[in-house]
N, C-alpha and C positions, 0 to 999 in steps of 0.2 A: 504494500500500500504506500503510495507516494505521499510524502508530506507536503503540505501547502507552503510554498516559499513566498514570503512577502518581500518585495524589493522596495526599499525606501532610500532616499538620498542621504548622504552623510551629513549635510548641513541641517536636515530636519532631525536627525538623531542627536546631533550636538545641541541643537536648539531645545529639543525635548529634555535632554539631560540637564542643561543649564536651567531651564524653566522649573524642573522638578526640584533641583537643589535650591534654587532661589525661593521657591514656594515653601519648602521645608524650613529654610533659614528664616524667612519672613514670619512664618507661623510661630516658630520657637521664640524668636525675638519679641514678637507681639505679645505672646503669653507671658514671657518673663517681665516685659515692661508693664503689662496690665496688672499682673499680680504684685509686682513691686510697688506700683503706684497705689493699689488698693490697700496693701498692708501699711504703707506709709500714711495713707489718709486715715485709716482706722486708728493707728497709733496716735496720730495727731488729734483725732476726735476724743480719744480717751484722755489725752493730756488736757485738752480744752475743758472737758467736763469735770476733770479733777480740780482745775483752777476755779471753775465756777462754784463747785460745791464748797471749796474753802472760803471763797469770798462771801457766799451766801451764809456760811456758818458765822463769820465775823459780824456781818450785818445783823443777823438775828440775835446773837448774843449781846450786841451793843444796843440795838434799838427795837428788838422784838419785831423786825420787819422782814418779811420773806421776799427775797429778790431772785432774779433769773428764773422765775417760774418754779421756785423751790416749794416743796410740800413737806408737811410733817406727817410721819407715819402713813405714807401713801399705801393704800391697800393693794395697789398693783405692783408694788416693789417686788422684784424677783427674790426668790428664797435664798439665793446665794448671797445677796447683799444683806438680807436680814441676819443670816448666820454671822457674817463678818461684823455687823453692827453689834451683835450680842457679845462678840469677842472684843469690842472696843476699837475696831479697825476701820479706817476710811478705805473705801474700795470703789472700783468702777466695774461695770458689767456691760457686755454688748450682746444684743440679740441679732444674729445674722442668719437669715433663712437662705441666703445665696441668690435670691431672685429680686428682692426689693431693696430699699434703702435700709441699712442696719439701724437699730435703735440703741442708743448709748445711755446708760444709767450711771449715776455717781451718788454715793451716800456717805454720811458721816454721823456717828452717834453724838448726841448732845449730853450736857451734864445732868439735865432733868430726866434722862432716860428715854427721851424721844429720839426718832431717827429723821434727820433732814436729808432730803434727796432731790435731785434734779434729773430731768429726762428730756432728750432731744433726738431728732433724726438726721439733721444736716443734709437735707435734700439738695440744696444748692451745690454743695461740694461734690456730691455724687453725680450731678448733672455734668460737672467738669470731667469726671471719669468717663461718662458716655461720649463726650466730645473727643476725649483721648482715644477711645476705642475706634471711633469713626476715622480719626486721622491715621491710626495704625492700619486699618483695613485699606484705606486709600493708598498709603505708603506701600503696603504689601503687594497690592495689585500693580502699582507702578514698578516695583522691583521685579516682579515676574515678567511684565511686559518688556522691561529693559533687558532682562536676562534673555528673553526670546530674541529680541533684536540683536543683542550681542552674539548669541549663538548662531543666528543666521549669518551674521557678518563673518565670524570666525569659520563656521562650517563651510560657507560659500567659498572663501579663499582656499581652504584646504581641499574642498571638493574640486575646485577649478584646477588646482595643481595636480591632483590625482587623475582627473580626466585628461589633462595634457600628457601626463605620463603614460596613461593607458593608450592614448592615440599614438604616441611615439613608439610604444612597445609593439603595437599592432603593425605599424609601418616597418619596424625592424623585423618582425616575424614574416612579413610579406617579401622580405629580401632587400629592403632599402638599407644598405650597410652604412650610409652616410648619416643616418639619424642617430642622435644621442639624446637619451631621455633627460639628462641633467640640463642640457641646453634648452630642451623643449619646455620644461616647467618654469625656467627662469627664476627670478627673485633673488634677493640678497640674504634672506633669513635662512640659517641652517636649521633644519629640523629632521624628523624621521623620514619625511618625503625625499629629502636630498640624499639621505643614506640609502633609501630604496633605489632611487634613480642611479646613484653611483654603482650600486651592486648590480643592477640590471645592465648598465653600460659595460661594467667589467666582465660580466658573464657573456654578453654579446661579443665583445672583443675577443675573449678567449675562444668562444665557439667559432667565430669567424676565422681566427688564426688556425684552429684545428681543421676546419673545413678546407681552408686554403692549402694547408699542408697535405691533406688527403687528396685534394684535387691535383696538386703538383706531383705527388707520388703516382697517382693514377695516370696522369698525362705522361710522366717520364717512363713508366712501365710500358704503356701503349706505344710510345715513340721508340723505345728500345726494341720492342717486338716487331715493329714495322719492317725493319731490314731483314731479319731472319725469315719472317713470314713471306716477304717478297721473294727472297731466295728460294724458299721451299716451293712457292708457287711456280717459279721459273724452272726449278728442277723437275717438278711434276710434269711440265710440258715436254720434257725430254724423255719421259718414260714411254715404252712401247704401248700401242693401243691395246685396250682390253678393259674388262670390268674393274679389276683392281686399280688400274690407272685412273679411271673415271671417279672412283671413290676417293682416291687420294687428292685428285684435283678439286673435287667437290668440297672436301673437308678443309683443304688449304684455302680455297676461295672463301668459305664460311669464316675461317679464322681471320683472313685479311679484312673481310667486311666488319667483323666484330672489332678488330683493332681500330679501324677507321671510325667506327661509331663511338668507341670509347674516347678517342681523341676529340671528336666533335662535341661530345657531352662535356668533356673537360674544358674546352674553349667556351662553351655556352655557360657553364657554371662560373667561369672567371669573369663574366660580364665584359669580355674584351671584344666581342663581335659588334660590328656596326653595319647597318643596312646600306646597300648601294642602290639608291632610289631611281626608279624610272616610272614614267607615266604609262599605264597599260589599260586596255579594255578588258575588264574582268571576264566577261562571257567568252570572248574569242580566246583569251589566254588559257582559261580553264578547259575549254573544249578541246583545244589542240593538245594540251599536256595530258589530259585524261585519256584521250584516244590513243596516245602513244604508249601508256603504261597499262591501261585496262580497256581494251577495245570493246569488251562486252558490257561496259558500264552504261547505265541509262542516264543521260545528261538532260536536265530540265532547266531552261533559262526563264525564270519568272520576270526578272528585271535586270538590265545591264547597268554597269556603272564604270566610271573611270577613276582609278586610284593611283596614288604615288606610293610605290612599294618596291621591294627587292624581288624581281622575278625568280631569281635562283632559289631564294629561301622559300618563297611561296610554292614553287614547284616541289621543293623538298618536303614541305608540309603535306601537300596533297598526295605525293607519292607514298609517304609513310602511312597516311591514313588509309589509302587504298590497299597498301600492302598488308596492313593490320587487318583490314576487313577480309581480304582474300585468305589470310592465314588462319584467322579465328572465326570468321563469320561464314555466311552462306550467300550465294547469289540469289537473285539479282542484286548488283551493287548500284546504288542510285546517288548521283551527284546533282545537287540543286544549287543554282546561282540565283540569289535574290538580292540584287544590288551588291552591297558590301558584305553580305552574309552568305557563307558557303557551307553546305551541308553534305556530309558523306554518310550514307546509311547502308547497312547490310541487313540480311534477313536471318541472321543466326541467333544464338541464345542470348545475346546482349552482353553488355559490359558487366564484369563482376562487381559486387558491392564494394569491395576494397578500393577499386579504382574510382568508382563514383564518389566515395567518401573522401579519400585522401589524394586523388589525382594519380597520374601515371608515376610509376616508380621503376627505376632501373633494375634489371635482373629479376623482376617479378612479372610474370606473364599472366597472373590472374588465377581464377579457380580452374578446376579440372576440365570443365566444359569448354574453356577457351585456351587451355594450356596445351603443351605438347611440343611446340617448336618456338624458336625465337628466344631473345634474351631480355625482352622488356625494354629495349632501348628505343624502339621506333616511336612510340607515343611520347617518351621523354624528350627525344630530339625534336619532335613536332611542337611540343609545348615550349621548349626553349627557343626555337626559331620564331614561333609566334610572338614570344616576348621581345625578341630583337626587332620585329616588325611593328611593335606597339599594338599588336592585336591580342585577342583573347580567344583561347581554345577551350571549349567546354565539351563535356561528355555526359550523355544520358542514354537511357534506354527508350526505345520507340514507344509512343503512346498512340494506340489505334485511332483515337478520336482526333488526333492532330496530324499524325504521319500516315494515316491510312491503315487498313487491316493487313495482318500478316498471319498466314496460316501455319508457317513453319516455326515461328518463335517471335519473341518480342522484337528482336533486332537492335543493333547498336547504332547510335546517331552521334557523330562528332560534328560540332558546329564551330566554324572559324568566323570570328567577328573582326573584320578589317577596320582600322580606325578611320575617322573622317580626316584627321590630319596626320602627316607623316611623323616618324620619330625625330626628335631633335638631335642636333649634332653632338650635344653633351651626353647623350646616352639615356636621357630620361624619356619616359613614354607617356603619351596621353592616356587619360582615364577613359575606359570603354564602358559605357552604360549598357548593361545587359538587361533587356526587359524580362519580366516573369514569363 
């Protein structure tokens, strides 16, 4: 059972984290300030009531006048104060239900045995506490909103740097060896993003050096094999006629073809190839070249076009595609010219899933139903030559609703998209937009 994965931006995650922390801090500080202010206010009320009862005691003992709303032997006097008065102690008492304004009492025993007491609620002071709570709520909301804004600002900057790094890494993975992630993200501040970028650049440089070393070794081996293979082929021509001689010549020729293909792959991998451009009419060129290598192929011209390309490399691509179709597919072989789009289709079992997923790979000929001969270099060379032309070569299996019915199998379809503009002299290539 697949788990549902939610994708959210980094800046919103940072904003949410800062907002939650800000809210928690604001709530805690508000509670602390509220409780501290309430305790201080209650203590102050007790002190005020204690001073009042002392002043009321002096007035009463001097003039027998009750001041500050004092009462003698108040029947509503709390029991705690009555007990303290029996002990001869002056005391204060507060009734606090937690919902309304607390009531504060103060009492003192007199010489005549009576108890003098005062009672007040201090509603005006607790109105100030409500105003304080209102200010704390407004301040907490402002802190949370400010935290969100700060989180968006910080997260957006970090997310932008990571997006630039991801874009540069994708270009690097696509073969652009000139891209450096650290230069792409920019900025003067050193943080974990810079460490990641430098690590990716270091890995890319090490991988590029290793690939370059492997390419040079492959090219050197193929180059060193060219001379003895040529000598072997020449010696085979001197053998007397017969079946053994034909087998030797056939294997020697196959080895020579393999060596030449490996050298070509090495040159393409080194990005040292450049197209020699000429203006050609696509339909006429393709018809002539296809007829020479595959006379039985069905050629359909839907629309002609004139392009600036390298005829030799285009001929190499079409030849390899037709050779792959003849080796692994089944006739009839169909070549369709639709402007700058060229299609080669066979009616065999179709391309293997590995090729459709990962693209052509050298020395891998695919699954058993398309394997048996070849070294897997034909489509690799075709893809490399297409890159030199600034074109894009795609592979798919035939769809009966699009490519027509096929009774013998799905069929393999290779599509070459020639660019509208020619490759530049610097070796960069235009972007080919491939429709769905």
